[in-house]
KEFIMI-135461 format. One record per residue: x, y, z of N, C-alpha, C, O in turn. Coordinates in steps of 0.2 Angstrom, whole numbers, plus 2048, in hexadecimal, padded with zeros to 3 digits. Example, Ala and Ser with C-alpha at 12.3 -4.5 7.8 and 13.67 -1.06 7.14 Angstrom:
BEGIN
8427E482783E7EA8278427F08278477EF82A 8407F58238447FB824840800827843806828 
END
This chain:
BEGIN
513AFFC6A50FAF9C6B50DAF5C6550AAF8C60 50EAEEC6550DAEAC5F505AE9C5F502AE7C63 502AEBC594FBAEAC584F9AE2C574FDADFC54 4F4AE1C5A4F1ADAC594ECAD9C534E9ADEC52 4ECAD3C514E7AD2C4B4E0AD2C4D4DEACFC53 4DBAD5C494D4AD5C4A4D1AD2C444D2AD5C3F 4CDACDC464C9ACAC414C1ACBC424BFACBC48 4BDACDC3D4B6ACFC3E4B2ACAC3A4B3ACAC34 4ADAC7C3D4A9AC2C394A2AC5C3949FAC6C3E 4A0AC6C33499AC8C32495AC2C2F497ABDC2D 48EAC3C3048AABEC2D483ABFC2F482AC1C35 47EABEC2B477ABFC2D474ABAC32478AB5C33 46EABAC3546CAB5C3946CAAEC3546AAAEC30 46EAA9C3946EAA3C36475AA1C32475A9CC2E 47AAA6C32480AA5C2E485AA0C31489A9EC2E 484AA0C38489A9CC3B48FA9FC3D495A9CC3E 48FAA6C3D495AAAC3E498AA9C4549EAA9C46 494AA8C4A497AA6C5149BAA0C514A0AA0C54 499A9BC4E49CA95C4D4A3A96C4A4A8A93C4C 4A3A9AC454A9A9BC414AEA9FC454B4A9FC45 4ABAA4C494AFAA8C4D4B3AA4C534B9AA5C54 4AFA9FC554B2A9AC5A4B8A96C574BDA95C5A 4B6A93C514BCA8FC4D4C2A94C4C4C7A91C4D 4C1A9AC4A4C6A9EC494CAAA0C4F4D1AA0C4F 4C7AA1C544CAAA3C5A4CEA9DC5D4D4A9EC60 4CCA97C5C4CFA91C5F4D5A90C5A4DBA8EC5D 4D4A90C544DAA8FC4F4E0A94C4F4E5A92C4F 4DEA9AC504E3A9FC4F4E5AA2C564E9AA7C57 4E2A9FC5C4E4AA1C624E2AA8C634E6AADC65 4DCAAAC624D9AB1C634D4AB1C684D1AADC6A 4D4AB7C6B4CEAB9C704C8AB9C6C4C8ABBC66 4C2AB9C6F4BCAB9C6B4B7ABDC6F4B6ABCC75 4B3AC2C6B4AEAC5C6E4A8AC5C694A8AC7C64 4A2AC2C6C49CAC1C68497AC6C6B495AC5C71 495ACBC67490AD0C69489ACCC6B486ACEC70 487AC7C67481AC3C68481AC0C6F47CAC0C73 487ABDC71487AB9C77487ABEC7D484ABDC82 48BAC4C7C48BAC9C81484ACCC82482ACDC88 480ACDC7D47AAD0C7E475ACCC81470ACEC85 476AC5C80471AC0C83473ABEC8A46FABBC8E 479AC0C8C47CABDC92479AC1C9847AAC7C98 476ABEC9D473AC1CA3478AC5CA7477ACBCA9 47EAC3CA8483AC6CAC485ACCCA8486AD2CAC 486ACCCA2488AD2C9E483AD7C9E484ADDC9E 47CAD5C9E477ADAC9E477ADECA4475AE4CA5 479ADACAA479ADECB047FAE3CB147FAE8CB3 485AE0CAE48BAE4CAE48AAEACAA48DAF0CAC 487AEACA4486AEFC9F47FAF2C9F47CAF3C9A 47CAF2CA5475AF4CA6473AFACA246EAFBC9E 477AFFCA3476B06CA0476B06C98472B08C95 47BB03C9647CB02C8E476AFEC8B474B00C86 474AF8C8F46FAF4C8C468AF8C8C464AF7C87 467AFCC91461B00C91461B04C8B45BB05C88 466B07C89466B0CC83465B08C7D461B0AC78 468B02C7D468AFDC77461AFBC7645EAFBC70 45DAF9C7B457AF6C7B451AFBC7A44BAF9C78 453B01C7B44DB07C7B44CB08C73450B0AC6F 446B07C71444B07C6A444B0EC68445B0FC61 444B13C6C445B1AC6A44CB1DC6944DB22C67 451B18C6B458B1AC6A45AB1BC63458B16C5F 45EB20C61460B21C5A465B1BC59468B18C5D 466B1AC5246BB15C50472B17C53476B13C55 474B1EC5247AB20C5547BB1EC5C481B1CC5E 476B20C60477B1FC67477B17C6947BB15C6D 473B14C65474B0CC6747AB09C6547DB05C68 47DB0CC5F484B09C5D489B0BC6248EB07C63 489B11C6448EB14C6948DB0FC70492B0EC73 487B0DC72486B09C78489B02C7648DB00C7B 488AFFC7148BAF9C6F492AF9C6F496AF5C71 495AFEC6B49CAFFC6B49FB00C724A5AFEC73 49CB03C7649EB04C7D49FAFEC814A4AFDC84 49AAF9C8049BAF3C834A1AEFC804A5AECC83 4A1AEFC794A6AEBC764ADAEEC784B2AEAC79 4AEAF4C784B4AF8C7A4B6AF5C814BCAF4C82 4B2AF5C864B3AF3C8D4B5AECC8D4BAAEAC91 4B2AE8C894B4AE1C884BBAE0C864BFADCC88 4BCAE4C814C3AE4C7E4C8AE6C834CEAE3C83 4C7AEBC874CBAEEC8C4CDAE8C914D3AE8C93 4C8AE4C924CAADEC974CFAD9C944D2AD6C98 4CFAD9C8D4D4AD4C8A4DBAD7C8A4E0AD3C89 4DCADDC8B4E3AE0C8B4E8ADCC904E6ADBC96 4EDADAC8E4F2AD6C924F1ACFC914F6ACBC92 4ECACCC8E4EBAC5C8C4F0AC3C874F1AC7C82 4F3ABDC884F8ABBC834F5AB7C7D4F4AB1C7D 4F2ABBC784EFAB8C734F1ABBC6C4F5AC0C6D 4F0AB8C674F2ABBC604EDAC1C5E4EFAC4C59 4E8AC2C614E3AC7C5F4DCAC6C614DBAC2C66 4D7AC8C5D4D0AC8C5F4CCAC7C594CDAC9C54 4C7AC3C5A4C2AC2C554BBAC5C584B9AC3C5D 4B8AC9C544B2ACCC564ACAC9C514ADAC8C4B 4A7AC7C554A1AC4C5249BAC8C53499AC9C59 497ACAC4E491ACEC4F492AD6C5048DAD9C51 498AD8C5049AADFC514A0AE1C4C4A5ADDC4C 49FAE6C4849AAEBC48494AE8C43496AE4C3E 48EAEBC43489AE9C3F487AEFC3A485AEEC34 487AF5C3D485AFBC3948BB00C38490AFFC3C 48BB04C34491B08C32492B0DC38498B0FC39 48DB0FC3C48FB12C42493B0FC47497B11C4A 492B08C48496B04C4C49DB03C494A2B03C4D 49DB03C424A4B02C3F4A8B08C414AEB08C42 4A5B0EC414A9B14C424ABB14C494B1B16C4B 4A7B11C4E4A9B11C554AFB0CC554B4B0DC59 4AFB06C524B4B02C524BBB05C4F4C0B03C52 4BAB08C4A4C0B0CC474C3B10C4C4CAB10C4D 4C0B13C504C2B18C564C6B13C5B4CCB15C5D 4C4B0DC5C4C7B09C614CEB07C5E4D3B06C61 4CDB05C574D3B02C544D9B08C544DFB06C54 4D7B0EC534DBB13C524DFB15C594E4B18C59 4DDB12C5E4E1B12C644E7B0EC644EBB0FC68 4E8B0AC5F4EEB06C5E4EEAFFC604F4AFCC60 4E9AFDC634E9AF6C654E9AF0C604ECAEBC61 4E5AF2C5B4E3AECC564E4AEFC4F4E3AF5C4E 4E5AEBC4A4E4AECC434E0AE7C404E0AE1C42 4DBAE9C3C4D7AE4C394DAADFC344DDAE1C2F 4DAAD9C364DDAD4C314D9AD2C2C4DBAD1C26 4D2AD1C2D4CDACFC284C6AD0C2A4C4AD0C30 4C2AD2C254BBAD2C264B8ACCC224B9ACBC1C 4B5AC8C264B2AC2C234ABAC2C234A8AC2C29 4A7AC1C1E4A0AC0C1E49EAB9C1C4A0AB7C16 49AAB6C20497AB0C1F491AB1C1B48DAB4C1E 490AAEC1548BAB0C11487AAAC0F488AA6C0A 482AA8C1347EAA2C12478AA4C0D476AAAC0C 475A9FC0946FAA1C06469AA2C0B46AA9FC11 464AA5C0945EAA6C0E45CA9FC1045AA9EC16 45BA9AC0C459A94C0D45DA90C1345AA8EC18 463A91C12468A8EC17468A92C1E468A8FC23 467A98C1D467A9CC23461A9BC28461A9AC2E 45BA9AC24455A98C28455A91C2B454A90C31 458A8CC27459A85C2A45EA86C3045DA82C35 464A89C2F468A89C35466A8DC3B467A8BC41 462A93C3A45FA97C3F45AA93C4345BA93C49 456A8FC40451A8BC43454A84C46450A80C48 45BA83C4445EA7DC47462A7EC4D465A7AC50 461A84C50465A86C56461A84C5C45BA83C5C 465A83C62463A82C68465A88C6D46AA8AC6C 460A8AC71462A8FC76462A8DC7D45DA89C7F 467A8FC81467A8DC88461A91C8C461A98C8B 45DA8EC90458A92C9345AA96C99457A9BC9B 461A95C9B463A99CA0467A9FC9D466AA5C9F 46CA9EC99471AA3C9746FAA6C90472AABC8E 46BAA2C8D468AA4C8646EAA4C8146DAA7C7B 473AA0C82478A9FC7D476A9AC78472A95C7A 478A9BC72476A96C6C47AA90C6B480A91C6C 478A8BC6947BA85C67478A83C60472A84C5F 47CA7FC5C47AA7DC5647CA75C5547FA73C59 479A72C5047BA6BC4F482A6BC4D485A65C4E 485A70C4B48CA70C49491A71C4F497A6EC4F 48FA75C53493A77C5948EA75C5F48CA7AC63 48DA6FC61489A6DC6648CA6EC6D492A6FC6E 488A6EC7248AA6FC7948EA68C7B48CA63C78 493A69C7F497A63C81492A5EC85493A58C84 48EA61C89489A5DC8D483A5DC8947FA62C88 481A57C8647BA56C82475A59C85473A57C8B 471A5EC8146BA61C8346CA66C89467A68C8C 472A67C8B473A6CC90479A71C8F47EA6FC8B 479A77C9147EA7CC90484A7BC93484A78C99 48AA7CC8F490A7BC92492A80C98496A7EC9D 48FA86C98491A8BC9C48DA8ACA3490A8BCA8 487A89CA3483A89CA947EA83CAA47BA82CAF 47FA7ECA647BA78CA6473A79CA446FA74CA5 472A7FCA246BA80CA0468A7BC9B46CA79C96 462A7AC9B45FA76C9545FA79C8F45DA7FC8E 461A75C89460A78C8345AA77C7F457A71C80 457A7CC7C450A7AC79451A7EC72454A83C71 44DA7BC6D44DA7EC66447A83C66442A81C68 449A88C63444A8EC62443A8FC5B448A91C57 43DA8EC5843CA8FC51439A96C50435A99C54 43CA99C4B43AAA0C48437AA0C42439A9CC3D 431AA3C4042EAA3C3A433AA5C34437AAAC35 433AA1C2F438AA3C29437AAAC2743CAADC25 431AADC27430AB4C24434AB9C29437ABEC27 434AB7C30438ABCC3443FABBC33443AC0C34 442AB5C32449AB4C3144BAB8C2A450ABBC2A 446AB7C25448ABBC1F448AC2C2044DAC5C1D 444AC5C24444ACCC2544AACEC2944DAD3C27 44CACAC2E452ACCC31459ACBC2D45DACEC2E 458AC6C2945EAC4C2445FACAC20465ACCC1F 45AACDC1C45CAD2C1845DAD9C1C460ADDC19 45AADAC2145BAE0C25463AE0C27466AE5C27 465ADAC2946CADAC2B471ADBC25476ADFC26 46FAD8C1F473AD9C19473AE1C17479AE4C15 46EAE4C1846DAEBC17471AEFC1B475AF4C19 471AEEC22475AF2C2747CAF0C27480AF5C28 47EAEAC25485AE9C2648AAEBC20490AECC21 486AECC1A48AAEEC1548EAF4C16494AF5C13 48BAF9C1948FAFFC1A495AFEC1F49AB01C1E 494AFAC24499AF9C2949FAF6C254A5AF7C26 49EAF1C214A3AEDC1E4A7AF2C194ADAF2C19 4A3AF5C154A6AFAC104AAAFFC144B0B01C11 4A8B02C194ACB07C1D4B3B04C204B7B08C20 4B3AFEC224B9AFBC254BEAF8C204C3AF6C21 4BBAF7C194C0AF3C144C6AF7C144CBAF4C13 4C6AFEC144CCB01C124D2B01C184D7B02C16 4D0AFEC1E4D5AFDC234D6AF6C254D8AF4C2A 4D3AF1C204D4AEAC214D9AE7C1C4D9AE8C17 4DDAE2C1F4E2ADFC1B4DEADAC164E1AD9C10 4D8AD7C184D5AD3C134CDAD4C154CBAD5C1A 4C9AD2C104C2AD2C104BFACEC0B4C0ACFC05 4BAACAC0D4B8AC5C084B1AC2C0B4B0AC2C11 4AEABEC074A8ABAC084AAAB3C084AFAB1C04 4A6AAFC0C4A7AA7C0B4A0AA5C0B49BAA7C0E 49FAA0C07498A9DC07496A9AC0E49AA97C11 490A9BC1048DA98C16489A92C14485A90C19 489A8FC0E485A8AC0C489A83C0C487A7EC0A 48FA83C10493A7DC11492A7BC18490A7EC1C 495A75C19496A73C2049AA78C2449FA7BC21 49AA78C2B49EA7DC2E4A5A7CC2E4A9A81C2D 4A7A76C2D4AFA75C2D4B1A77C264B7A79C25 4ADA76C214AFA78C1A4AFA80C1A4B4A83C17 4AAA83C1D4AAA8BC1D4B1A8DC204B4A92C1E 4B2A8AC264B8A8CC294BFA8BC254C3A8FC25 4BFA86C224C5A84C1D4C5A8AC184CBA8CC16 4BFA8CC154BFA91C104C2A98C134C5A9BC10 4C0A99C194C2A9FC1C4CAA9FC1D4CDAA4C1C 4CCA9AC1F4D4A99C204D7A9AC1A4DDA9DC19 4D5A97C144D8A98C0E4D8A9FC0B4DDAA1C09 4D2AA2C0C4D2AA9C0A4D6AAEC0F4D9AB3C0C 4D7AACC154DBAB0C194E2AAFC174E6AB4C17 4E4AA9C154EBAA8C134EDAACC0D4F2AAEC0C 4E8AADC084E9AB0C024E8AB8C034E9ABBBFE 4E5ABAC094E4AC1C0A4DFAC4C044E1AC9C01 4DAAC0C034D5AC2BFE4D2AC9BFF4CFACAC05 4D1ACDBFA4CDAD3BFA4C8AD2BF44CAAD2BEF 4C2AD1BF64BDACFBF14B9AD5BEE4B4AD4BEB 4BCADBBEE4B8AE0BEB4BBAE2BE44B9AE8BE1 4BFADEBE14C1AE0BDA4BBADFBD54B7ADABD6 4BAAE3BD04B5AE2BCB4B9AE1BC44BDAE5BC2 4B8ADBBC14BCAD9BBB4B8ADABB54BAADCBB0 4B1AD8BB54ADAD9BAF4A9ADFBB04A6AE1BB5 4A9AE3BAA4A5AE9BA94A0AE9BA34A2AE5B9E 49BAECBA4496AEDB9E499AF0B9849CAF5B99 497AEDB9249AAF0B8C495AF3B88495AF8B85 48FAEFB8748AAF1B82484AEDB84484AE9B87 47EAF0B81478AEDB82473AEFB7D473AF4B7A 46DAEBB7C468AECB78462AE8B79463AE2B7C 45CAEAB78456AE6B78456AE1B73457AE2B6D 454ADBB75454AD5B7044DAD2B7144BAD1B77 449AD1B6C443ACEB6C444AC6B6A447AC5B65 442AC2B6F443ABBB6E43CAB7B6E437ABAB70 43CAB1B6C436AADB6D433AACB7442EAAAB75 438AAEB79436AADB80434AB4B83432AB4B88 435AB9B7F433AC0B81439AC5B8043EAC3B7D 438ACBB8243DAD0B81441AD1B8743FAD1B8D 448AD1B8544DAD1B8A452AD6B88453AD8B82 455AD9B8D45BADEB8C461AD9B8C463AD6B91 465AD9B8746BAD5B86471ADAB88472ADFB84 475AD8B8D47AADCB8F481AD8B8F481AD2B91 486ADBB8C48DAD8B8C491ADAB91491AE0B93 495AD6B9449AAD8B994A1AD5B974A1ACFB95 4A6AD9B984ADAD6B964B2AD7B9C4B2ADCB9F 4B6AD2B9C4BCAD2BA14C1AD7B9F4C3AD8B99 4C3ADBBA44C9AE0BA34D0ADCBA34D5AE0BA2 4D0AD6BA54D6AD2BA54D8ACFB9F4DDACFB9C 4D3ACBB9C4D5AC6B964D0AC7B914D0AC4B8C 4CBACCB914C6ACEB8C4C1AC8B8B4BDAC9B86 4C0AC3B8F4BBABFB8E4B4AC2B8F4B4AC7B93 4AFAC0B8C4A8AC3B8D4A3ABEB8F4A3AB9B8D 49EAC1B92498ABDB94492AC2B93492AC8B92 48CABFB93485AC2B92480AC2B97481ABDB9B 47CAC7B98476AC7B9C470AC8B99470ACEB95 46BAC4B99464AC6B96460AC8B9C45FAC4BA1 45EACEB9C45AAD1BA2453AD2BA0452AD6B9B 44EAD0BA4447AD1BA3444AD6BA8445AD4BAE 441ADBBA643EADFBAB442AE3BB0448AE4BAE 440AE6BB5444AEABBA447AE5BBF443AE2BC3 44DAE5BC0451AE1BC5455AE5BC9457AE3BCF 456AECBC845AAF0BCC457AF1BD3452AF3BD3 45BAF0BD8459AF1BDF454AEBBE1452AECBE6 453AE6BDD44EAE1BDF451ADBBE2457ADABE2 44DAD8BE7450AD2BEA44CACCBE7446ACDBE4 44EAC6BE844BAC0BE644AABFBDE445ABCBDB 44FAC2BDA44FAC2BD3450ABBBD0455AB8BD2 44CAB9BCC44DAB3BC9454AB3BC4454AB8BC0 458AAEBC545FAAEBC2460AA7BBF461AA3BC3 462AA7BB9464AA1BB646CAA2BB446DAA7BB0 470A9FBB7477A9FBB5478A99BB0478A94BB2 479A9BBAA47AA96BA4480A96BA1482A9BB9E 484A90BA248AA90B9E489A8DB97485A89B96 48CA90B9248BA8FB8B48BA87B8A490A84B8C 487A85B85487A7EB83485A7EB7C47FA7EB7A 48AA7FB77488A7FB70484A79B6E47FA7AB6A 486A73B70482A6DB6E47BA6DB70476A6BB6C 47AA70B76473A70B7946FA76B77469A76B75 472A7CB7846FA82B7746DA84B70468A86B6F 472A82B6C471A84B6546EA7EB6046AA7FB5C 472A78B61470A73B5D46BA6EB60469A69B5C 469A6FB66463A6BB69465A64B6A461A5FB69 46BA63B6C46EA5CB6E469A59B73467A5CB78 468A52B72464A4EB77469A4CB7D466A49B82 46FA4DB7C474A4AB81474A4EB88478A4BB8C 471A54B88471A57B8E46BA5BB8F466A5BB8B 46AA5EB95464A62B96465A6AB96460A6DB98 46BA6CB9346DA73B94468A77B90465A7CB93 467A76B8A462A7AB8645CA7BB89459A80B89 459A75B8B452A75B8E452A79B9444DA7DB95 457A79B98457A7DB9E458A85B9D454A89BA0 45CA86B9845CA8DB96455A90B93453A95B95 452A8CB8F44CA8FB8C446A8FB91442A93B91 446A8AB96441A8AB9B442A90BA043EA93BA2 449A92BA144AA97BA5448A9EBA2445AA2BA6 449A9FB9C447AA5B9843FAA5B9943CAABB99 43CAA0B98434AA0B98432AA2B9F42DAA6BA0 435A9FBA4433AA0BAB434AA7BAD430AABBB0 43AAAABAB43CAB1BAC437AB6BA9435ABBBAB 435AB4BA2431AB8B9E42AAB8BA2426ABDBA2 428AB2BA4421AB2BA8421AB6BAE41CAB9BB0 427AB6BB2427AB9BB8427AC1BB7426AC5BBC 429AC3BB142AACABB0430ACDBB1432AD3BAF 435ACABB443BACCBB6440AC6BB843EAC1BBA 447AC8BB644CAC3BB8452AC3BB3452AC8BAF 456ABFBB445DABFBB045FAB8BAE45FAB4BB2 462AB8BA8466AB2BA646DAB5BA546EAB9BA1 471AB2BA8478AB4BA747BAAEBA347CAA8BA5 47EAB0B9D480AABB98488AABB9848BAB0B96 48BAA6B9B492AA5B9C495AA1B96493A9BB95 49AAA4B9349EAA0B8E4A3A9CB914A9A9DB91 4A1A96B944A5A91B974A3A8AB954A0A87B99 4A4A88B8F4A1A82B8C4A4A7CB8F4A9A7CB92 49FA77B904A1A70B934A4A71B9A4A9A6EB9C 4A0A75B9E4A2A76BA54A9A79BA54ADA77BAA 4ABA7DBA04B1A80BA04B7A7DB9C4BCA80B9C 4B6A78B994BBA74B954BCA76B8E4C1A74B8B 4B7A7AB8B4B7A7CB844B4A77B804B4A71B81 4B1A79B7A4AEA75B754B2A70B724AFA6AB71 4B8A71B714BDA6CB6E4BDA66B734BCA60B71 4BFA67B794BFA62B7E4B9A5FB804B8A59B81 4B3A63B7F4ADA60B804ABA5BB7B4A8A56B7D 4ADA5CB754ABA57B704AFA51B714ADA4BB6F 4B5A51B734B9A4BB754B6A48B7B4B6A41B7B 4B3A4BB804B0A48B854AAA45B834A8A3FB85 4A6A48B7E4A0A44B7B4A2A3EB7849EA39B79 4A8A3DB754AAA37B724ABA32B774A9A2CB76 4AEA34B7C4B0A2FB824A9A2DB854A8A27B87 4A4A31B8649EA2FB8849AA2AB84497A26B87 49BA2BB7D498A26B7949BA1FB7A498A1AB78 4A1A1FB7C4A5A19B7D4A3A16B844A6A11B86 49FA1AB8849DA17B8F49FA1BB9549CA1AB9A 4A3A20B944A5A24B9A49FA29B9C49BA2BB97 49FA2BBA249AA30BA449DA37BA34A3A37BA2 499A3CBA449BA43BA34A1A45BA74A5A49BA5 4A1A42BAD4A7A44BB24ADA40BB04B3A43BB0 4ACA3ABAF4B2A36BAD4B5A38BA74BBA38BA6 4B1A3ABA24B4A3CB9B4B8A42B9C4BEA42B99 4B6A47BA04BBA4DBA14C1A4BBA44C7A4DBA2 4C1A46BA94C7A44BAD4CBA40BA84D1A40BA9 4C8A3CBA44CCA38B9F4D0A3CB9A4D5A3AB98 4CEA42B994D1A47B954D6A4BB994DAA50B96 4D7A4ABA04DCA4DBA44D9A54BA64DDA59BA8 4D2A55BA64CFA5BBA84CAA5ABAE4C8A55BAF 4C9A5FBB24C5A5FBB84BEA5EBB54BCA60BB0 4B9A5BBB94B2A5ABB74AFA61BB74AAA62BB4 4B1A66BBB4AEA6CBBC4B4A72BBC4B8A72BC0 4B3A76BB74B8A7BBB64B5A82BB64B8A87BB4 4AFA83BB74ABA89BB64ADA8EBBC4AEA8DBC2 4ACA95BBA4ADA9ABBF4A7A9FBBE4A4AA0BB9 4A5AA1BC449FAA6BC44A1AADBC749CAB0BC9 4A7AAFBC74A9AB5BC94A5ABBBC54A3AC0BC8 4A4ABABBF4A1ABFBBB49AAC0BBD497AC6BBD 497ABBBC0490ABCBC348FAC1BC848BAC5BC8 494AC1BCC494AC7BD1495ACEBCE491AD2BD0 499ACEBC949AAD5BC6493AD7BC2491ADDBC3 490AD2BBF48AAD4BBB484AD6BC0481ADBBBF 483AD2BC547EAD3BCA47FADABCE47BADEBCF 486ADCBCF488AE2BD2486AE8BCD483AEDBCF 487AE7BC6486AECBC147EAEDBC147CAF3BC0 47AAE8BC2473AE8BC1470AEABC846AAEBBC8 474AEABCD472AECBD446CAE8BD6467AEABD9 46DAE1BD6469ADCBD846AADABDF470AD9BE1 465ADBBE4467AD9BEB467AD2BEC46CAD0BF0 463ACEBEA463AC7BEB460AC3BE545CAC6BE1 461ABCBE545FAB9BDF45CAB2BE145DAB0BE7 458AAFBDD455AA8BDE458AA5BD7456AA7BD2 45CA9FBD845FA9CBD345BA97BCF457A93BD3 45AA97BC9457A92BC545CA8DBC3460A8EBBE 45DA88BC7462A83BC6460A7CBC945CA7CBCE 464A77BC7463A71BCB46AA6FBCF46BA6ABD2 46EA74BCE475A73BD1477A77BD7478A7DBD6 476A74BDD478A78BE347FA7BBE4480A80BE8 483A78BE048AA7BBE048AA82BDE48FA86BE0 486A84BD9486A8BBD7484A8FBDC487A95BDD 480A8DBE147EA92BE6484A92BEB485A98BED 487A8DBEC48DA8EBF1493A92BEE496A96BF1 494A92BE7499A96BE4497A9DBE449BAA1BE5 490A9EBE348EAA5BE348EAA8BEA491AAEBEB 48CAA5BEF48CAA7BF6494AA9BF8495AADBFC 498AA4BF549FAA5BF74A2AACBF44A7AAEBF6 49FAAEBEF4A1AB4BEC49DABBBEF49FAC0BED 498AB9BF3495ABFBF648EAC0BF348BAC5BF5 48CABCBEE485ABDBEC480ABBBF1481AB5BF4 47BABEBF2475ABCBF6470AB8BF346DABBBEE 470AB2BF546BAADBF1466AABBF6467AA9BFC 460AACBF445AAAABF8459AA3BF8457AA0BFD 45AA9FBF2459A98BF2459A96BEB45BA9ABE6 457A90BE9457A8DBE3450A8BBE044CA89BE4 44FA8CBDA448A8ABD744BA85BD144EA87BCD 449A7EBD244BA79BCE448A7ABC7442A7CBC6 44BA78BC2449A78BBB44BA71BB844EA71BB2 448A6CBBB44AA65BB8447A64BB2441A65BB1 44AA61BAD448A5FBA6446A58BA644AA54BA9 441A56BA3440A4FBA2445A4BB9E447A4DB99 448A46BA144EA42B9D44BA3FB97445A3DB96 450A3DB9244EA3AB8C453A34B8C458A33B90 453A30B87457A2AB8645EA2BB85462A27B86 460A31B83467A33B8146AA36B87470A36B88 467A39B8C46AA3DB92469A3AB9846BA3DB9D 466A34B99465A31B9F46BA30BA446BA32BAA 470A2DBA1476A2CBA447AA32BA647CA33BAC 479A37BA247CA3EBA3479A41BA947CA44BAD 472A41BA946FA44BAF470A40BB5470A43BBB 470A39BB5472A35BBB478A37BBE479A37BC4 47DA38BB9484A3ABBC484A41BBF487A42BC4 480A46BBC480A4CBBF47DA4CBC647FA4FBCB 478A47BC7475A46BCE479A43BD347AA45BD8 47CA3DBD0480A39BD5487A3BBD648AA3BBDC 48AA3EBD1491A41BD2492A48BD3497A4ABD6 48DA4CBD148EA53BD2489A57BD6488A5DBD7 484A52BD947FA55BDE47AA59BDC477A5DBDF 478A58BD5472A5CBD246CA5ABD546BA54BD7 467A5EBD6461A5DBD945CA5ABD4458A5EBD2 45CA54BD2458A51BCD454A4BBD0456A47BD4 44EA4BBCE449A46BD1447A41BCC444A3CBCD 447A43BC5444A3FBC0449A3ABBD447A36BB8 44FA39BC0454A34BBD456A2FBC345AA2BBC1 
END
């Protein structure tokens, strides 16, 4: 018997994983089973009364609860046998390693093989906003969002029930967010060995962009657990901003290296202050007035020292990745009237060429659970969440503009989306 493809979508509350499961099932002609929808459906609750009673009993062990959930999923999968589809997408199951073990048993029956494990990774800020932007049907308790609205405005597609918005306190969402991430990591790691692909995608984009990124990574059969940068050396350094542990990391592919300045205890911590700073020789060392880079670096070091813990990751990718030689050429063009984006493009170079893959390896080495970014650039958050880094949010570090960098900062705001209020 030919095995059918199985896609599994993971994501914490507010990630929009159900919307992505719907898009994927429609695009690839897959059956879809959503554990959340099943659990909330009144007809399913009656049909699986025995299993639901076990699941809802607070005294039930995790193993028994997982077996009960898996039993329901298995019966739903059995109903799909004979359907003429390309396979199945699962949303919301498995969540725990115990459920993953039960799923593996189902797979070993020979019906399916795992095509991909897909984790939607939103920042906490985005998850809270999306979670509280949902509408729920008063009859069937199905969720709708602004991105996937009901076809009948203000009413459910299934039963015509009225849709209402239900707000949840942000602290409760945060608690559920991190509980999910803690529980699901074991399930994902357990299934990676039998999956053709496994990857994260940023949940901080519009739904259609998220889906496009999923399709691209599926096509490339991405496996995102490679570790390229490894720790090489470290030493305590005393600076004018405080004492930091300076750690070097080097690539095993091309021997490029980057640095991390670490303050205090960050291992196993969440909400760690993080500044990702790409080298700027002109600003960081020579104090150029033409950018705000040096000031942002120094202000970040001060903030981290004051907080008592945090990290500055210093990446050697000058001029947004174009190197110092081309950066000086771009400076010349800027003096002749071009802005920072146009100058790069006039040189035949992209406006943005930086990579942040090393950040994932460094944070993994330091065992950091989640970060708060010290930045004005929301694109950094999107690129980090796309790599699987858990970002709680952004803390702006805007610098007062001067007569030399006003146009430069305006370009960053208008063309690159930086969060700047003083220009």
